[in-house]
Residue frames as qw, qx, qy, qz and C-alpha x, y, z in Angstrom:
[[0.385, -0.397, -0.722, -0.416, 46.50, 26.06, 2.68],
 [0.393, -0.485, -0.634, 0.457, 46.26, 26.68, 6.41],
 [0.101, -0.259, -0.095, 0.956, 46.47, 30.44, 5.95],
 [0.288, -0.166, -0.520, -0.787, 43.61, 30.41, 3.42],
 [0.472, -0.457, -0.753, -0.035, 41.47, 28.36, 5.80],
 [0.338, -0.432, -0.459, 0.699, 42.24, 30.76, 8.66],
 [0.032, 0.075, -0.165, -0.983, 41.41, 33.79, 6.50],
 [0.409, -0.299, -0.621, -0.598, 38.05, 32.38, 5.40],
 [0.499, -0.462, -0.700, 0.218, 37.27, 31.27, 8.94],
 [0.234, -0.302, -0.285, 0.879, 38.11, 34.74, 10.29],
 [0.198, -0.068, -0.327, -0.921, 35.86, 36.40, 7.70],
 [0.506, -0.388, -0.697, -0.329, 32.98, 34.04, 8.50],
 [0.460, -0.419, -0.596, 0.508, 33.54, 34.61, 12.22],
 [0.082, -0.151, -0.069, 0.983, 33.54, 38.38, 11.73],
 [0.358, -0.219, -0.500, -0.757, 30.28, 38.15, 9.78],
 [0.509, -0.417, -0.749, 0.079, 28.83, 36.04, 12.61],
 [0.315, -0.404, -0.433, 0.741, 29.62, 38.78, 15.14],
 [0.094, 0.005, -0.216, -0.972, 28.31, 41.51, 12.82],
 [0.445, -0.359, -0.669, -0.475, 25.02, 39.63, 12.64],
 [0.473, -0.466, -0.649, 0.372, 24.84, 39.33, 16.44],
 [0.176, -0.284, -0.175, 0.926, 25.54, 43.06, 16.85],
 [0.209, -0.150, -0.472, -0.843, 22.98, 43.86, 14.13],
 [0.472, -0.471, -0.718, -0.200, 20.25, 41.90, 15.93],
 [0.423, -0.486, -0.504, 0.575, 21.03, 43.37, 19.36],
 [0.097, -0.162, 0.050, 0.981, 21.25, 46.89, 17.94],
 [0.291, -0.303, -0.579, -0.699, 17.92, 46.46, 16.17],
 [0.478, -0.558, -0.671, 0.097, 16.33, 45.44, 19.48],
 [0.345, -0.405, -0.290, 0.795, 17.88, 48.44, 21.25],
 [0.057, -0.022, -0.293, -0.954, 16.59, 50.75, 18.53],
 [0.376, -0.417, -0.705, -0.434, 13.12, 49.16, 18.64],
 [0.514, -0.622, -0.551, 0.214, 12.85, 49.64, 22.40],
 [0.057, 0.917, 0.006, 0.395, 14.23, 53.21, 22.21],
 [0.768, -0.533, -0.017, 0.354, 17.28, 52.37, 24.32],
 [0.486, -0.213, 0.278, 0.801, 19.69, 53.97, 21.86],
 [0.271, 0.787, 0.139, -0.536, 19.16, 57.17, 19.95],
 [0.728, 0.358, 0.445, 0.379, 19.38, 56.78, 16.19],
 [0.219, 0.966, 0.034, 0.135, 20.12, 60.50, 15.84],
 [0.528, -0.689, 0.412, 0.275, 23.51, 59.85, 17.42],
 [0.466, 0.709, -0.445, -0.287, 26.05, 59.91, 14.58],
 [0.069, -0.414, 0.907, -0.027, 27.98, 56.88, 15.83],
 [0.537, 0.184, 0.764, -0.307, 24.85, 54.74, 16.30],
 [0.633, 0.654, 0.086, -0.404, 23.57, 55.86, 12.91],
 [0.309, 0.668, -0.641, -0.218, 26.88, 55.02, 11.22],
 [0.209, -0.235, 0.943, -0.111, 27.15, 51.59, 12.87],
 [0.588, 0.344, 0.643, -0.351, 23.53, 50.66, 12.18],
 [0.567, 0.705, -0.135, -0.404, 23.82, 51.89, 8.57],
 [0.162, 0.557, -0.800, -0.150, 26.97, 49.86, 7.98],
 [0.323, -0.044, 0.925, -0.196, 25.49, 46.72, 9.53],
 [0.633, 0.500, 0.366, -0.463, 22.28, 47.18, 7.55],
 [0.515, 0.690, -0.375, -0.343, 24.22, 47.36, 4.27],
 [0.086, 0.443, -0.892, -0.009, 26.28, 44.29, 5.18],
 [0.277, 0.036, 0.911, -0.303, 23.61, 42.04, 6.71],
 [0.571, 0.416, 0.315, -0.634, 20.32, 42.88, 4.96],
 [0.529, 0.464, -0.523, -0.481, 21.27, 41.64, 1.46],
 [0.219, 0.154, -0.963, 0.041, 21.78, 38.19, 2.95],
 [0.239, 0.204, 0.762, -0.566, 18.65, 38.28, 5.14],
 [0.505, 0.331, -0.065, -0.795, 16.25, 39.37, 2.37],
 [0.544, 0.166, -0.728, -0.383, 16.31, 36.06, 0.42],
 [0.178, -0.079, -0.920, 0.341, 15.85, 34.14, 3.68],
 [0.284, 0.271, 0.448, -0.803, 12.86, 36.32, 4.61],
 [0.545, 0.239, -0.383, -0.706, 11.24, 35.56, 1.23],
 [0.517, 0.051, -0.846, -0.121, 11.39, 31.83, 1.96],
 [0.193, -0.176, -0.811, 0.523, 10.60, 31.80, 5.70],
 [0.217, -0.693, -0.570, -0.384, 6.96, 32.54, 6.58],
 [0.066, -0.505, 0.260, -0.820, 6.21, 35.51, 8.81],
 [0.475, -0.370, -0.765, 0.230, 5.42, 34.69, 12.43],
 [0.258, -0.907, -0.331, 0.037, 3.92, 38.01, 13.41],
 [0.061, -0.969, 0.229, -0.069, 6.55, 40.18, 15.06],
 [0.713, -0.461, 0.486, 0.207, 9.17, 37.43, 15.26],
 [0.547, 0.727, -0.371, -0.185, 11.87, 37.42, 12.60],
 [0.910, -0.241, 0.325, 0.090, 13.53, 34.04, 12.25],
 [0.694, 0.689, -0.124, 0.170, 15.81, 35.05, 9.37],
 [0.013, 0.793, -0.553, 0.255, 18.79, 36.01, 11.60],
 [0.712, -0.340, 0.584, -0.191, 18.53, 32.72, 13.46],
 [0.906, 0.359, 0.224, 0.029, 18.49, 30.79, 10.19],
 [0.464, 0.806, -0.297, 0.216, 21.47, 32.80, 8.95],
 [0.337, -0.679, 0.610, -0.233, 23.37, 32.02, 12.18],
 [0.860, -0.063, 0.500, -0.085, 22.67, 28.33, 11.65],
 [0.782, 0.613, 0.029, 0.109, 23.85, 28.58, 8.03],
 [0.146, 0.838, -0.472, 0.232, 27.06, 30.31, 9.13],
 [0.612, -0.459, 0.614, -0.191, 27.60, 27.60, 11.74],
 [0.911, 0.250, 0.327, -0.015, 27.08, 24.97, 9.03],
 [0.584, 0.772, -0.188, 0.167, 29.55, 26.68, 6.67],
 [0.150, -0.766, 0.584, -0.222, 32.20, 26.88, 9.39],
 [0.761, -0.223, 0.598, -0.120, 31.78, 23.19, 10.18],
 [0.849, 0.502, 0.164, 0.029, 31.88, 22.34, 6.48],
 [0.324, 0.844, -0.389, 0.179, 35.12, 24.29, 6.09],
 [0.415, -0.596, 0.657, -0.199, 36.60, 22.50, 9.07],
 [0.882, 0.060, 0.460, -0.079, 35.58, 19.10, 7.70],
 [0.752, 0.648, 0.003, 0.123, 37.15, 19.91, 4.33],
 [0.359, 0.756, -0.392, 0.383, 40.30, 21.78, 5.31],
 [0.498, -0.658, 0.449, -0.343, 40.66, 20.87, 8.96],
 [0.953, -0.094, 0.289, -0.002, 41.00, 17.18, 8.27],
 [0.756, 0.561, -0.086, 0.328, 43.59, 17.87, 5.55],
 [0.023, 0.811, -0.387, 0.438, 45.53, 20.18, 7.86],
 [0.721, -0.508, 0.404, -0.243, 45.46, 17.66, 10.69],
 [0.970, 0.145, 0.152, 0.124, 46.77, 14.90, 8.40],
 [0.621, 0.640, -0.151, 0.428, 49.59, 17.01, 7.02],
 [0.001, 0.729, -0.396, 0.559, 50.72, 18.58, 10.28]]
């Protein structure tokens, strides 16, 4: 059971970092700090877009627009934090009791 918890926690943690990189990269692209014609930047931003955007779109439909500020990534980070804590409460307490 511990290995399943660690696997799910690692996947959620990886998604957390992908979201952070996605937000920072979007800022760098918006302020013309990085060149999107660079193949590496284009590949990374394309991958992150395909991984992160399907989760952000439903959040953006619910959250009202605040001009140029997008709160959807912040809400998703809070949801990921909540899921990790929920996993720890469910599995972590069982693991601590058994070990």
